[in-house]
C-alpha positions as CSV (number, residue, x, y, z in Angstrom):
1,X,17.2,-45.8,-43.4
2,X,14.9,-43.5,-41.6
3,X,13.4,-46.2,-39.5
4,X,17.3,-47.4,-38.4
5,X,18.3,-44.0,-37.6
6,X,15.2,-43.6,-35.3
7,X,15.6,-46.7,-33.6
8,X,19.3,-46.0,-33.0
9,X,18.3,-42.6,-31.3
10,X,15.5,-44.4,-29.2
11,X,18.1,-47.0,-28.4
12,X,20.9,-44.8,-27.5
13,X,18.8,-42.1,-25.1
14,X,18.6,-42.9,-21.6
15,X,18.1,-40.5,-18.5
16,X,20.7,-38.8,-16.3
17,X,21.3,-40.7,-13.1
18,X,21.4,-37.7,-11.3
19,X,18.9,-35.2,-12.5
20,X,16.6,-37.4,-14.8
21,X,16.9,-35.4,-18.0
22,X,17.5,-37.1,-21.5
23,X,21.0,-37.8,-21.9
24,X,23.4,-40.1,-24.0
25,X,25.3,-41.5,-21.2
26,X,24.7,-42.4,-17.3
27,X,25.4,-38.6,-16.6
28,X,24.1,-35.7,-18.6
29,X,26.5,-33.0,-19.9
30,X,25.6,-30.6,-17.3
31,X,25.8,-32.9,-14.4
32,X,29.3,-34.1,-15.5
33,X,30.8,-30.5,-16.1
34,X,33.1,-29.6,-13.2
35,X,32.6,-26.1,-13.7
36,X,28.7,-26.5,-12.7
37,X,28.0,-25.5,-9.0
38,X,26.4,-28.6,-7.6
39,X,25.0,-26.7,-4.3
40,X,22.3,-25.0,-6.2
41,X,19.7,-27.2,-8.0
42,X,16.9,-25.6,-10.3
43,X,14.0,-28.0,-10.4
44,X,11.8,-27.9,-13.6
45,X,9.1,-29.9,-14.8
46,X,10.4,-31.3,-18.2
47,X,13.7,-31.6,-19.9
48,X,12.7,-28.9,-22.5
49,X,12.7,-26.5,-19.5
50,X,16.3,-27.1,-18.8
51,X,17.4,-25.8,-22.3
52,X,15.0,-22.5,-22.2
53,X,17.0,-21.6,-18.9
54,X,20.2,-22.3,-20.2
55,X,19.4,-20.0,-23.1
56,X,19.5,-17.3,-20.5
57,X,23.1,-18.0,-19.5
58,X,22.2,-16.8,-16.0
59,X,22.1,-20.1,-14.3
60,X,25.4,-22.4,-13.3
61,X,24.2,-25.0,-11.1
62,X,22.4,-28.4,-11.4
63,X,18.9,-29.2,-12.4
64,X,16.5,-32.0,-11.3
65,X,13.7,-32.9,-13.6
66,X,10.4,-33.9,-12.2
67,X,8.9,-35.2,-15.3
68,X,5.9,-33.3,-15.3
69,X,3.5,-31.2,-12.5
70,X,1.0,-32.3,-9.9
71,X,-2.4,-32.9,-11.9
72,X,-5.0,-35.0,-9.3
73,X,-7.3,-34.6,-12.3
74,X,-5.4,-36.6,-14.6
75,X,-4.1,-38.8,-12.0
76,X,-0.6,-37.2,-11.6
77,X,0.4,-37.4,-7.8
78,X,3.5,-37.1,-6.2
79,X,4.3,-41.0,-6.8
80,X,4.5,-40.3,-10.2
81,X,7.0,-37.4,-10.3
82,X,10.6,-37.7,-9.4
83,X,9.9,-35.8,-5.9
84,X,11.5,-38.6,-3.9
85,X,14.6,-38.4,-5.8
86,X,14.8,-34.9,-5.4
87,X,14.5,-35.4,-1.6
88,X,17.1,-37.8,-1.6
89,X,19.2,-35.3,-3.3
90,X,18.6,-32.7,-0.8
91,X,19.7,-35.4,2.1
92,X,23.0,-36.4,0.7
93,X,26.5,-35.1,-0.5
94,X,27.1,-35.5,-4.3
95,X,30.8,-35.5,-4.9
96,X,31.6,-33.9,-1.5
97,X,28.8,-31.2,-2.0
98,X,25.6,-30.5,-0.2
99,X,22.8,-28.8,-1.8
100,X,22.3,-25.4,-0.2
101,X,19.7,-23.9,-2.6
102,X,16.7,-25.3,-4.7
103,X,15.1,-23.0,-7.0
104,X,11.6,-24.2,-8.2
105,X,11.1,-23.2,-11.9
106,X,7.8,-25.0,-12.5
107,X,5.4,-23.3,-15.3
108,X,3.3,-20.7,-13.8
109,X,-0.1,-22.3,-14.3
110,X,-2.4,-24.0,-11.9
111,X,-0.4,-27.4,-12.0
112,X,3.0,-25.5,-11.9
113,X,1.9,-23.7,-8.8
114,X,0.3,-26.5,-7.0
115,X,3.6,-28.4,-7.6
116,X,5.9,-25.6,-6.2
117,X,3.7,-25.0,-3.1
118,X,3.8,-28.8,-2.7
119,X,7.7,-28.5,-2.9
120,X,8.2,-25.9,-0.8
121,X,6.3,-27.4,2.0
122,X,8.2,-30.9,1.8
123,X,11.6,-28.9,1.8
124,X,10.6,-26.9,4.7
125,X,12.3,-29.2,7.2
126,X,15.5,-29.1,5.9
127,X,17.3,-26.3,8.3
128,X,20.1,-24.9,6.1
129,X,18.4,-25.1,2.8
130,X,17.0,-22.3,0.8
131,X,14.0,-22.4,-1.4
132,X,13.3,-20.0,-4.0
133,X,10.7,-19.6,-6.8
134,X,11.4,-17.9,-10.1
135,X,10.1,-14.5,-10.2
136,X,6.9,-14.1,-12.4
137,X,4.8,-11.3,-13.8
138,X,4.8,-8.9,-16.5
139,X,7.1,-9.9,-19.6
140,X,9.4,-7.3,-21.2
141,X,7.4,-4.9,-23.6
142,X,4.0,-5.8,-22.2
143,X,1.4,-3.3,-21.7
144,X,-0.3,-3.0,-18.5
145,X,-3.6,-2.5,-20.1
146,X,-3.8,-5.8,-21.5
147,X,-2.4,-8.0,-18.5
148,X,-4.9,-10.4,-16.7
149,X,-5.4,-9.8,-12.9
150,X,-3.5,-12.8,-12.1
151,X,-0.2,-11.8,-13.8
152,X,-0.4,-8.2,-12.6
153,X,-1.1,-9.2,-9.1
154,X,2.1,-11.5,-9.3
155,X,4.0,-8.8,-10.6
156,X,2.9,-6.5,-7.9
157,X,3.8,-9.2,-5.3
158,X,7.1,-10.0,-6.5
159,X,8.4,-6.4,-7.3
160,X,12.0,-5.5,-6.6
161,X,13.2,-2.5,-4.9
162,X,15.2,-0.3,-7.2
163,X,16.3,2.4,-4.7
164,X,15.3,3.5,-1.3
165,X,14.5,1.5,2.0
166,X,15.6,-2.3,1.4
167,X,13.2,-4.0,4.0
168,X,9.9,-1.8,3.6
169,X,7.2,-3.9,5.2
170,X,4.9,-5.7,3.0
171,X,1.2,-7.0,3.7
172,X,0.7,-10.7,3.0
173,X,-0.2,-10.1,-0.5
174,X,2.9,-8.5,-1.0
175,X,1.3,-4.8,-1.5
176,X,2.6,-2.3,0.3
177,X,0.2,-1.6,3.5
178,X,-1.7,1.8,3.3
179,X,0.3,2.8,6.6
180,X,3.8,2.4,4.9
181,X,2.8,4.5,1.7
182,X,4.5,7.7,1.7
183,X,1.9,10.4,1.2
184,X,2.8,14.0,0.6
185,X,1.6,16.4,3.3
186,X,-1.7,18.2,2.7
187,X,-1.6,21.3,1.1
């Protein structure tokens, strides 16, 4: 019975024709939901990443599953991922809606960052398209003394202003340049 049940599951699973996630029909439940915003697409590496984002209840757009991340050492290049499908989606209208924003939500590791950088470069020629990346840095409840340099650096460059000046100049690394730091007058 177990073998028959597993075979039925495997035979009944397909991939969504729009986003590429695992689905039971031609379209997944998210792509077929009319309440979702089709103009915002969150790009993830794997179908399991969709569930992680959905648990936040903060994102109400559509998804695009790449099927992994760029990893030339292991033979995974752009042709092995669903990058061409993403470019087609950006260039066309789906149900009368044009994509206005792509949120790149690849993992914050070496291959995920390489994939995000590659996608950002590919999407740059689309004039009215906003391309963003998930913020990264320190997790809630973490202690600064235990954070590695890369995580802490990412948290510094991706910081958000809580009050005060909205457009304070930053250096290319995201850290305030010395001439822009408010220093108290000498005593």
